[in-house]
C-alpha positions, 0 to 999 in steps of 0.5 A: 505490480498487481496482476488483476483484471481490475484497472485501479488506475482508471478507477482512481482517475474516475474517483478523482475526476468526479468526486475529488478533483482538488486532490488530482495533483497529490495523486498524479505521480502515482497514477503516472506510474506504469505499474501500480503495486499493492502499496501504491494502491494503498497510498492512493487510497490514503491520499484520496480518502484520508485517514479512516477510523480505527474500526474501519482500518482494522477491518481493512487491514485484516482483509489485505493480502500481499503478493511476493513483489509487495512483500519484497518492496516492504522488506526493501523499505525496511532495509533502506530506512534501517528499521527494525521489525516493530518499526516497519510493522507499525509503518505498514500496519502489520504485525511484527510476527508477519514481518518476521515470517516474511523475512524468514521466507523471502530473505533466506 
């Protein structure tokens, strides 16, 4: 859950209403959630705007930050899906080192 003054739900609903009304159905499940996590926001962004070029993706990834709840959600995803560090890093576009550090810090 994101603790922020930014109302992401309202922003995404406005974007869908004004520019991408045909994508509302794909996003409704996430928008109906009581609390949006960082991962939910990333997923909404993907569903609305689609894939981005490599340069933009690299820039965006280098400016992301994850709170403890999001990190634990990623590590839980890894455990539920029986993924190794490389696989989960590739899925979430992280470095293997980052995943290993999170595991040391949060799963000890």
